[in-house]
TORGU-764888 format. One record per residue (C-alpha): x, y, z. Coordinates in Angstrom, 2 decimals. Layout:
BEGIN
<node><xx>X</xx><yy>Y</yy><zz>Z</zz></node>
...
***
This chain:
BEGIN
<node><xx>0.00</xx><yy>0.00</yy><zz>0.00</zz></node>
<node><xx>1.14</xx><yy>3.53</yy><zz>-0.60</zz></node>
<node><xx>2.78</xx><yy>5.62</yy><zz>2.07</zz></node>
<node><xx>0.24</xx><yy>7.54</yy><zz>4.13</zz></node>
<node><xx>2.69</xx><yy>9.98</yy><zz>5.65</zz></node>
<node><xx>6.36</xx><yy>10.72</yy><zz>5.35</zz></node>
<node><xx>8.59</xx><yy>13.15</yy><zz>7.15</zz></node>
<node><xx>8.01</xx><yy>16.65</yy><zz>5.87</zz></node>
<node><xx>10.86</xx><yy>19.02</yy><zz>4.92</zz></node>
<node><xx>10.20</xx><yy>20.96</yy><zz>8.13</zz></node>
<node><xx>10.47</xx><yy>17.79</yy><zz>10.20</zz></node>
<node><xx>13.67</xx><yy>16.78</yy><zz>8.40</zz></node>
<node><xx>15.45</xx><yy>20.00</yy><zz>9.36</zz></node>
<node><xx>18.40</xx><yy>19.06</yy><zz>11.62</zz></node>
<node><xx>18.01</xx><yy>20.33</yy><zz>15.16</zz></node>
<node><xx>21.30</xx><yy>20.68</yy><zz>16.98</zz></node>
<node><xx>21.01</xx><yy>21.30</yy><zz>20.68</zz></node>
<node><xx>22.73</xx><yy>20.87</yy><zz>23.97</zz></node>
<node><xx>19.70</xx><yy>19.89</yy><zz>25.99</zz></node>
<node><xx>18.91</xx><yy>16.88</yy><zz>28.15</zz></node>
<node><xx>18.95</xx><yy>14.32</yy><zz>25.35</zz></node>
<node><xx>22.71</xx><yy>13.87</yy><zz>25.73</zz></node>
<node><xx>22.82</xx><yy>13.94</yy><zz>29.50</zz></node>
<node><xx>24.84</xx><yy>10.73</yy><zz>29.68</zz></node>
<node><xx>28.57</xx><yy>11.31</yy><zz>29.67</zz></node>
<node><xx>29.74</xx><yy>7.76</yy><zz>29.02</zz></node>
<node><xx>31.74</xx><yy>7.15</yy><zz>25.81</zz></node>
<node><xx>29.73</xx><yy>6.27</yy><zz>22.72</zz></node>
<node><xx>30.39</xx><yy>3.13</yy><zz>20.70</zz></node>
<node><xx>29.92</xx><yy>3.38</yy><zz>16.94</zz></node>
<node><xx>31.98</xx><yy>0.64</yy><zz>15.32</zz></node>
<node><xx>29.75</xx><yy>-2.40</yy><zz>15.88</zz></node>
<node><xx>28.26</xx><yy>-4.76</yy><zz>13.30</zz></node>
<node><xx>24.74</xx><yy>-4.40</yy><zz>11.92</zz></node>
<node><xx>22.16</xx><yy>-6.40</yy><zz>13.87</zz></node>
<node><xx>20.19</xx><yy>-9.36</yy><zz>12.52</zz></node>
<node><xx>17.50</xx><yy>-9.17</yy><zz>9.91</zz></node>
<node><xx>14.58</xx><yy>-8.97</yy><zz>12.34</zz></node>
<node><xx>14.01</xx><yy>-7.79</yy><zz>15.88</zz></node>
<node><xx>10.97</xx><yy>-7.49</yy><zz>18.10</zz></node>
<node><xx>11.12</xx><yy>-4.18</yy><zz>19.91</zz></node>
<node><xx>9.42</xx><yy>-4.06</yy><zz>23.30</zz></node>
<node><xx>7.20</xx><yy>-1.02</yy><zz>23.76</zz></node>
<node><xx>4.99</xx><yy>0.58</yy><zz>26.34</zz></node>
<node><xx>2.09</xx><yy>0.81</yy><zz>23.90</zz></node>
<node><xx>0.02</xx><yy>-1.88</yy><zz>25.58</zz></node>
<node><xx>-0.71</xx><yy>0.29</yy><zz>28.60</zz></node>
<node><xx>-1.37</xx><yy>3.93</yy><zz>29.28</zz></node>
<node><xx>1.72</xx><yy>5.92</yy><zz>30.33</zz></node>
<node><xx>0.51</xx><yy>6.97</yy><zz>33.76</zz></node>
<node><xx>-2.25</xx><yy>4.62</yy><zz>34.90</zz></node>
<node><xx>-1.42</xx><yy>1.30</yy><zz>33.28</zz></node>
<node><xx>-4.93</xx><yy>1.15</yy><zz>31.85</zz></node>
<node><xx>-5.39</xx><yy>-0.74</yy><zz>28.58</zz></node>
<node><xx>-5.19</xx><yy>1.23</yy><zz>25.37</zz></node>
<node><xx>-8.31</xx><yy>0.99</yy><zz>23.16</zz></node>
<node><xx>-8.29</xx><yy>-1.34</yy><zz>20.16</zz></node>
<node><xx>-6.10</xx><yy>-0.13</yy><zz>17.32</zz></node>
<node><xx>-7.73</xx><yy>2.17</yy><zz>14.83</zz></node>
<node><xx>-6.71</xx><yy>3.71</yy><zz>11.53</zz></node>
<node><xx>-3.22</xx><yy>5.26</yy><zz>11.46</zz></node>
<node><xx>-3.17</xx><yy>8.88</yy><zz>10.34</zz></node>
<node><xx>-0.77</xx><yy>11.75</yy><zz>9.91</zz></node>
<node><xx>-0.66</xx><yy>14.49</yy><zz>12.55</zz></node>
<node><xx>0.73</xx><yy>18.02</yy><zz>12.48</zz></node>
<node><xx>4.14</xx><yy>18.15</yy><zz>14.14</zz></node>
<node><xx>2.77</xx><yy>20.56</yy><zz>16.75</zz></node>
<node><xx>0.16</xx><yy>17.99</yy><zz>17.82</zz></node>
<node><xx>2.74</xx><yy>15.26</yy><zz>18.62</zz></node>
<node><xx>5.70</xx><yy>14.93</yy><zz>21.01</zz></node>
<node><xx>8.59</xx><yy>17.22</yy><zz>20.10</zz></node>
<node><xx>11.72</xx><yy>15.06</yy><zz>19.67</zz></node>
<node><xx>13.93</xx><yy>18.05</yy><zz>20.52</zz></node>
<node><xx>12.51</xx><yy>17.94</yy><zz>24.07</zz></node>
<node><xx>13.03</xx><yy>14.21</yy><zz>24.61</zz></node>
<node><xx>15.78</xx><yy>12.73</yy><zz>26.76</zz></node>
<node><xx>17.05</xx><yy>10.25</yy><zz>24.20</zz></node>
<node><xx>19.24</xx><yy>7.33</yy><zz>25.36</zz></node>
<node><xx>22.31</xx><yy>8.30</yy><zz>23.30</zz></node>
<node><xx>25.88</xx><yy>8.36</yy><zz>24.65</zz></node>
<node><xx>27.11</xx><yy>11.56</yy><zz>23.03</zz></node>
<node><xx>29.75</xx><yy>12.68</yy><zz>25.50</zz></node>
<node><xx>30.33</xx><yy>16.43</yy><zz>24.99</zz></node>
<node><xx>28.37</xx><yy>16.61</yy><zz>21.74</zz></node>
<node><xx>24.75</xx><yy>17.71</yy><zz>21.31</zz></node>
<node><xx>22.03</xx><yy>15.53</yy><zz>19.82</zz></node>
<node><xx>20.71</xx><yy>16.24</yy><zz>16.33</zz></node>
<node><xx>17.34</xx><yy>15.08</yy><zz>15.01</zz></node>
<node><xx>17.94</xx><yy>14.07</yy><zz>11.40</zz></node>
<node><xx>14.44</xx><yy>13.04</yy><zz>10.28</zz></node>
<node><xx>11.07</xx><yy>12.56</yy><zz>12.01</zz></node>
<node><xx>7.33</xx><yy>12.35</yy><zz>11.43</zz></node>
<node><xx>4.25</xx><yy>12.73</yy><zz>13.61</zz></node>
<node><xx>1.26</xx><yy>10.39</yy><zz>13.49</zz></node>
<node><xx>-1.39</xx><yy>8.50</yy><zz>15.37</zz></node>
<node><xx>-0.10</xx><yy>4.96</yy><zz>14.85</zz></node>
<node><xx>-3.54</xx><yy>3.50</yy><zz>15.43</zz></node>
<node><xx>-3.70</xx><yy>3.60</yy><zz>19.21</zz></node>
<node><xx>-5.47</xx><yy>6.96</yy><zz>19.42</zz></node>
<node><xx>-2.46</xx><yy>8.76</yy><zz>20.88</zz></node>
<node><xx>-0.07</xx><yy>11.21</yy><zz>19.20</zz></node>
<node><xx>3.36</xx><yy>9.76</yy><zz>18.50</zz></node>
<node><xx>6.59</xx><yy>10.80</yy><zz>16.85</zz></node>
<node><xx>9.10</xx><yy>8.55</yy><zz>15.13</zz></node>
<node><xx>12.51</xx><yy>10.23</yy><zz>15.06</zz></node>
<node><xx>16.02</xx><yy>9.40</yy><zz>13.91</zz></node>
<node><xx>18.75</xx><yy>11.10</yy><zz>15.92</zz></node>
<node><xx>22.53</xx><yy>11.04</yy><zz>16.24</zz></node>
<node><xx>25.36</xx><yy>12.69</yy><zz>18.12</zz></node>
<node><xx>26.42</xx><yy>15.88</yy><zz>16.36</zz></node>
<node><xx>30.12</xx><yy>15.05</yy><zz>16.32</zz></node>
<node><xx>32.47</xx><yy>17.41</yy><zz>14.51</zz></node>
<node><xx>34.06</xx><yy>14.67</yy><zz>12.39</zz></node>
<node><xx>33.04</xx><yy>11.42</yy><zz>10.77</zz></node>
<node><xx>29.55</xx><yy>10.04</yy><zz>10.18</zz></node>
<node><xx>27.91</xx><yy>9.36</yy><zz>13.54</zz></node>
<node><xx>25.23</xx><yy>6.66</yy><zz>13.35</zz></node>
<node><xx>21.54</xx><yy>7.24</yy><zz>13.85</zz></node>
<node><xx>19.20</xx><yy>5.65</yy><zz>16.33</zz></node>
<node><xx>15.45</xx><yy>5.60</yy><zz>15.72</zz></node>
<node><xx>12.99</xx><yy>6.10</yy><zz>18.56</zz></node>
<node><xx>9.23</xx><yy>5.96</yy><zz>18.96</zz></node>
<node><xx>8.12</xx><yy>8.78</yy><zz>21.25</zz></node>
<node><xx>4.82</xx><yy>9.26</yy><zz>23.07</zz></node>
<node><xx>3.40</xx><yy>11.77</yy><zz>25.53</zz></node>
<node><xx>5.38</xx><yy>11.94</yy><zz>28.76</zz></node>
<node><xx>5.38</xx><yy>14.00</yy><zz>31.91</zz></node>
<node><xx>6.36</xx><yy>17.61</yy><zz>32.56</zz></node>
<node><xx>6.25</xx><yy>18.35</yy><zz>28.84</zz></node>
<node><xx>9.02</xx><yy>15.87</yy><zz>28.06</zz></node>
<node><xx>8.22</xx><yy>13.08</yy><zz>25.56</zz></node>
<node><xx>8.64</xx><yy>9.50</yy><zz>26.69</zz></node>
<node><xx>10.71</xx><yy>6.99</yy><zz>24.70</zz></node>
<node><xx>8.31</xx><yy>4.10</yy><zz>24.04</zz></node>
<node><xx>10.60</xx><yy>2.03</yy><zz>21.85</zz></node>
<node><xx>14.03</xx><yy>1.98</yy><zz>20.23</zz></node>
<node><xx>13.50</xx><yy>0.88</yy><zz>16.64</zz></node>
<node><xx>17.15</xx><yy>1.17</yy><zz>15.57</zz></node>
<node><xx>20.10</xx><yy>1.23</yy><zz>17.96</zz></node>
<node><xx>23.10</xx><yy>3.50</yy><zz>17.37</zz></node>
<node><xx>25.22</xx><yy>0.35</yy><zz>17.79</zz></node>
<node><xx>23.99</xx><yy>-0.87</yy><zz>14.41</zz></node>
<node><xx>26.07</xx><yy>1.86</yy><zz>12.77</zz></node>
<node><xx>23.35</xx><yy>2.92</yy><zz>10.32</zz></node>
<node><xx>22.56</xx><yy>6.31</yy><zz>8.82</zz></node>
<node><xx>18.81</xx><yy>6.76</yy><zz>8.41</zz></node>
<node><xx>17.70</xx><yy>8.94</yy><zz>5.50</zz></node>
<node><xx>13.95</xx><yy>8.30</yy><zz>5.37</zz></node>
<node><xx>11.10</xx><yy>7.46</yy><zz>7.71</zz></node>
<node><xx>7.42</xx><yy>7.12</yy><zz>6.90</zz></node>
<node><xx>4.11</xx><yy>5.50</yy><zz>7.76</zz></node>
<node><xx>2.07</xx><yy>3.36</yy><zz>5.39</zz></node>
<node><xx>-1.72</xx><yy>3.50</yy><zz>5.41</zz></node>
<node><xx>-1.79</xx><yy>0.03</yy><zz>7.03</zz></node>
<node><xx>0.17</xx><yy>1.32</yy><zz>10.04</zz></node>
<node><xx>3.55</xx><yy>-0.14</yy><zz>9.08</zz></node>
<node><xx>6.49</xx><yy>2.17</yy><zz>9.79</zz></node>
<node><xx>8.98</xx><yy>2.31</yy><zz>6.93</zz></node>
<node><xx>12.52</xx><yy>3.59</yy><zz>6.64</zz></node>
<node><xx>15.69</xx><yy>3.54</yy><zz>4.60</zz></node>
<node><xx>19.22</xx><yy>3.32</yy><zz>5.97</zz></node>
<node><xx>22.79</xx><yy>2.83</yy><zz>4.84</zz></node>
<node><xx>25.69</xx><yy>1.29</yy><zz>6.71</zz></node>
<node><xx>29.00</xx><yy>-0.50</yy><zz>6.55</zz></node>
<node><xx>29.99</xx><yy>-4.13</yy><zz>6.31</zz></node>
<node><xx>33.12</xx><yy>-3.64</yy><zz>8.42</zz></node>
<node><xx>35.35</xx><yy>-1.16</yy><zz>10.22</zz></node>
<node><xx>37.65</xx><yy>-0.90</yy><zz>7.21</zz></node>
<node><xx>34.93</xx><yy>0.53</yy><zz>4.93</zz></node>
<node><xx>35.39</xx><yy>4.32</yy><zz>4.51</zz></node>
<node><xx>32.68</xx><yy>6.26</yy><zz>6.31</zz></node>
<node><xx>32.12</xx><yy>8.43</yy><zz>3.24</zz></node>
<node><xx>31.25</xx><yy>5.34</yy><zz>1.16</zz></node>
<node><xx>28.66</xx><yy>3.05</yy><zz>2.81</zz></node>
<node><xx>28.39</xx><yy>-0.37</yy><zz>1.18</zz></node>
<node><xx>25.12</xx><yy>-1.58</yy><zz>2.75</zz></node>
<node><xx>21.67</xx><yy>-0.23</yy><zz>1.87</zz></node>
<node><xx>18.51</xx><yy>-1.39</yy><zz>3.62</zz></node>
<node><xx>14.77</xx><yy>-0.85</yy><zz>3.34</zz></node>
<node><xx>13.29</xx><yy>-1.26</yy><zz>6.83</zz></node>
<node><xx>9.77</xx><yy>-1.94</yy><zz>8.05</zz></node>
<node><xx>8.28</xx><yy>-2.22</yy><zz>11.54</zz></node>
<node><xx>4.95</xx><yy>-3.99</yy><zz>12.05</zz></node>
<node><xx>2.97</xx><yy>-3.74</yy><zz>15.27</zz></node>
<node><xx>2.57</xx><yy>-7.22</yy><zz>16.78</zz></node>
<node><xx>1.72</xx><yy>-8.40</yy><zz>20.28</zz></node>
<node><xx>2.37</xx><yy>-5.07</yy><zz>21.95</zz></node>
<node><xx>5.71</xx><yy>-4.53</yy><zz>20.21</zz></node>
<node><xx>7.18</xx><yy>-3.63</yy><zz>16.86</zz></node>
<node><xx>8.57</xx><yy>-6.45</yy><zz>14.72</zz></node>
<node><xx>11.30</xx><yy>-5.30</yy><zz>12.36</zz></node>
<node><xx>12.18</xx><yy>-6.71</yy><zz>8.97</zz></node>
<node><xx>14.63</xx><yy>-5.48</yy><zz>6.36</zz></node>
<node><xx>15.61</xx><yy>-6.07</yy><zz>2.78</zz></node>
<node><xx>18.67</xx><yy>-5.14</yy><zz>0.77</zz></node>
<node><xx>18.15</xx><yy>-2.07</yy><zz>-1.40</zz></node>
<node><xx>20.19</xx><yy>-0.47</yy><zz>-4.19</zz></node>
<node><xx>22.99</xx><yy>1.77</yy><zz>-2.97</zz></node>
<node><xx>22.50</xx><yy>5.46</yy><zz>-3.67</zz></node>
<node><xx>25.48</xx><yy>7.75</yy><zz>-4.02</zz></node>
<node><xx>25.00</xx><yy>11.45</yy><zz>-3.29</zz></node>
***
């Protein structure tokens, strides 16, 4: 089915900042191999964020204005960036079918050199105006750069990423290209991926 919503140009604008998202000061680890072809990501979607009450049956996914969903720039993302700020590289806002506003965002450490990897997070409403991280869809340890995120009309989250087959591959020339999908199953998000043609920009 065709894509129902993709990240808009406004949502793709990088947002460098020095806020709470990089509060951890531990060293970051970027040179690890890409994870397996599928992963089930545990989420907090099966219960309400404050009361633990069941969420209503899933409805029809739909796009939302960015202002109506959690702002990823205000989230405390679990990235080990050391002295560097966090940058949101691409994001989109939507109701994923549970009746609540959500934001899917790719973010990385805004290092001065190299190509820092992205992590992808699913954000929901939190407390004190700070979004809650409901799921990590891609870990920074997978060493992927995410260039596209979107939502299909059937509620499947889609994405595209590039990466490296080994530490000896130059960071300006990724040799792995992946089309990613996440399907909601049993209270979590099941990931699958397929090899895609490499694009050189």
